[in-house]
C-alpha positions in Angstrom: 166.7 -98.2 -171.4 166.3 -97.5 -167.6 162.6 -96.6 -166.7 162.7 -93.8 -164.0 160.1 -92.1 -161.8 160.6 -88.9 -160.2 159.1 -87.9 -156.8 159.5 -84.2 -155.5 157.7 -81.6 -153.7 158.1 -78.7 -156.2 157.6 -78.8 -159.7 160.7 -76.8 -160.7 162.7 -79.4 -158.7 161.3 -82.2 -160.4 162.0 -80.4 -163.8 165.7 -79.8 -162.6 166.2 -83.6 -161.9 164.3 -84.6 -165.3 166.6 -82.3 -167.2 169.8 -83.9 -165.6 168.6 -87.4 -166.5 167.4 -86.9 -169.9 170.9 -85.6 -170.8 171.8 -89.4 -170.5 170.4 -91.2 -173.6 170.2 -94.6 -171.4 167.5 -93.0 -169.1 163.8 -92.3 -170.0 161.6 -90.5 -167.6 158.2 -92.4 -167.5 156.5 -90.4 -164.5 156.6 -87.8 -161.9 154.7 -87.2 -158.6 154.7 -84.6 -155.6 155.5 -85.9 -152.1 151.5 -86.1 -151.5 151.4 -88.8 -154.2 153.7 -91.5 -153.5 151.9 -94.0 -155.6 154.2 -93.0 -158.5 155.3 -96.6 -158.2 152.1 -97.4 -160.0 153.8 -96.6 -163.4 154.1 -99.8 -165.1 157.8 -101.5 -165.1 159.7 -98.7 -163.3 163.4 -99.5 -162.7 164.3 -96.8 -160.6 162.6 -93.9 -158.4 164.3 -90.6 -157.6 163.0 -88.9 -154.7 164.1 -85.6 -153.5 163.5 -84.6 -149.7 164.2 -81.7 -147.2 164.3 -84.1 -144.5 165.6 -87.9 -143.9 162.0 -88.6 -142.3 160.4 -87.8 -145.6 162.8 -90.1 -147.5 161.8 -92.7 -144.9 158.1 -92.4 -145.3 158.6 -92.8 -149.1 160.7 -96.0 -148.6 158.2 -97.3 -146.4 155.5 -97.3 -148.9 154.1 -100.9 -148.7 154.6 -103.0 -151.7 151.0 -104.1 -150.7 149.6 -100.6 -151.4 150.9 -100.9 -154.9 149.4 -104.2 -155.5 146.1 -102.9 -154.2 146.1 -99.8 -156.6 147.2 -101.6 -159.8 145.5 -105.3 -159.2 148.8 -106.6 -160.7 152.0 -107.5 -159.1 154.6 -105.0 -159.3 158.2 -105.4 -158.3 159.7 -102.5 -156.1 162.0 -100.6 -158.3 165.4 -99.3 -157.0 165.2 -96.0 -155.1 167.8 -93.3 -155.1 167.3 -90.7 -152.4 168.3 -87.0 -152.6 168.3 -85.0 -149.1 169.8 -82.0 -147.9 172.0 -83.2 -145.0 173.4 -86.6 -143.9 175.0 -88.0 -141.1 176.6 -91.6 -140.6 173.4 -92.7 -138.8 171.0 -91.2 -141.5 172.9 -93.0 -144.2 172.7 -96.1 -142.5 169.2 -96.0 -141.6 168.3 -95.1 -145.4 170.5 -98.1 -146.6 168.6 -100.3 -143.9 165.2 -99.3 -145.1 165.9 -99.9 -148.9 167.7 -97.1 -150.7 169.9 -98.0 -153.3 171.3 -94.7 -153.8 172.0 -91.6 -151.6 173.1 -88.2 -152.7 173.0 -84.8 -151.4 170.8 -82.4 -153.1 173.5 -79.7 -153.4 175.6 -81.7 -155.5 173.3 -84.4 -157.0 173.7 -83.0 -160.6 177.2 -84.4 -160.9 176.3 -87.7 -159.4 172.6 -88.5 -160.3 173.1 -89.9 -163.8 175.5 -92.7 -162.7 173.8 -93.2 -159.5 170.5 -94.1 -161.4 172.4 -96.5 -163.7 174.2 -98.2 -160.8 171.0 -98.7 -158.8 169.2 -100.1 -161.9 172.2 -102.4 -162.1 171.6 -103.7 -159.0 174.2 -102.1 -156.8 174.4 -99.4 -154.4 175.3 -95.9 -155.3 176.6 -93.4 -152.9 177.8 -89.9 -153.1 181.0 -88.9 -151.7 179.5 -87.7 -148.2 177.7 -91.0 -147.7 180.5 -93.0 -149.1 182.8 -91.3 -146.7 180.7 -92.1 -143.6 180.6 -95.8 -144.4 184.3 -96.1 -145.7 185.6 -94.2 -142.4 183.5 -96.8 -140.4 185.2 -99.6 -142.2 188.7 -98.6 -141.9 188.7 -96.9 -138.3 188.7 -99.2 -135.0 185.1 -100.5 -134.2 183.1 -98.6 -131.8 184.1 -98.7 -128.2 182.8 -101.2 -125.9 181.7 -98.5 -123.8 179.3 -97.1 -126.4 177.8 -100.7 -127.2 177.3 -101.4 -123.7 175.4 -98.1 -122.9 173.1 -98.7 -125.8 172.6 -102.2 -124.6 171.9 -100.9 -121.1 169.3 -98.5 -122.4 167.5 -101.5 -124.2 167.6 -103.6 -120.9 165.5 -100.9 -119.2 162.5 -101.8 -121.6 159.9 -104.4 -121.0 159.7 -107.4 -123.2 156.7 -105.7 -124.9 158.7 -102.4 -125.3 161.5 -104.4 -126.8 159.3 -105.8 -129.4 158.0 -102.3 -130.3 161.4 -100.8 -130.5 162.8 -103.4 -133.0 159.7 -103.0 -135.1 160.5 -99.1 -135.0 163.8 -99.8 -136.1 162.4 -101.9 -139.0 160.4 -99.0 -140.0 156.8 -101.0 -139.3 154.0 -98.3 -139.1 151.7 -98.2 -135.9 148.8 -100.0 -137.4 151.0 -102.7 -138.7 152.4 -103.0 -135.1 149.1 -103.3 -133.7 148.3 -106.1 -136.1 151.4 -108.0 -135.7 151.4 -107.8 -132.0 147.5 -108.1 -131.5 147.0 -104.9 -129.7 145.3 -101.6 -130.3 146.9 -98.7 -132.0 146.3 -96.6 -128.9 148.2 -99.2 -126.8 151.0 -99.2 -129.6 151.1 -95.4 -129.0 151.6 -95.7 -125.2 154.3 -98.2 -125.6 156.2 -95.9 -128.1 156.0 -93.2 -125.5 157.2 -95.3 -122.9 160.2 -96.4 -125.3 161.1 -92.8 -126.0 161.1 -92.0 -122.3 163.4 -94.8 -121.2 165.9 -94.4 -124.1 166.0 -90.7 -123.7 165.0 -90.2 -127.3 162.2 -88.0 -129.2 161.5 -89.8 -132.5 162.0 -93.1 -134.4 165.2 -92.2 -136.0 166.7 -91.6 -132.5 165.2 -94.9 -131.2 166.5 -96.9 -134.2 169.9 -95.5 -133.6 170.1 -97.2 -130.2 168.9 -100.3 -131.5 171.6 -100.1 -134.2 174.3 -99.2 -131.8 173.4 -102.1 -129.4 173.9 -104.5 -132.4 177.3 -103.1 -133.2 180.4 -105.5 -132.7 183.6 -103.7 -132.0 186.3 -105.2 -134.3 188.7 -107.3 -132.4 192.1 -105.8 -131.3 195.5 -107.5 -131.1 196.1 -109.2 -127.7 199.7 -108.8 -127.6 202.6 -106.6 -129.2 203.2 -109.7 -131.4 200.0 -109.8 -132.7 199.3 -108.3 -135.9 195.8 -107.2 -137.5 195.4 -107.7 -141.4 194.6 -104.7 -143.4 191.7 -104.9 -145.9 190.8 -102.2 -148.5 188.0 -101.7 -150.6 187.1 -99.0 -153.4 184.2 -97.0 -154.1 184.1 -95.6 -157.5 181.8 -93.3 -159.5 181.5 -94.1 -162.9 
């Protein structure tokens, strides 16, 4: 039996998710919470959390809930459950960011009814469950030529504009670290952290954490090697993503 908690802003939305999942005899709903109550993870022995969000940033906030917060709330060590995220819109970048921050399943809310039960089962089994749109982004990236050297160089050039402290800040941003945790890690005040973040945004030409994270990710992408002569041949690799 897979023990599932549901997080969603609207009661009707949570009820819809519950109805879809309870049709699968292998899934048991053991708790619900609104967006304002992220401590759904305090429920004992949760295997999977399903959370529904309008914006990717909301999903990221939920994924960033520190494990320590759960421990403080319960006084009992609690393993972090797998997290299946439902969002309104996806891009290649937001898909990668959600995966980077621990999402084990990513679906669009518009077609989640078809895919949610198998995604929950897959996440509970320890694999990654991607809906068709999210899977297409990653498959396209895998089979097409690597990102151009110019794009990578441009991102690296932006990062080179940063001071050493700002580089520390932007990498912490990309890892989803909160401002107070950055201050503690770097031994500076939260006000100083905010000042550095503003400087990072200005130098990178971005407006928020997701965009700053994209620059970091782009700078660390390695283009796939290309044949050096007409006689050189690349090897093809193929993989499959299947929805049970």
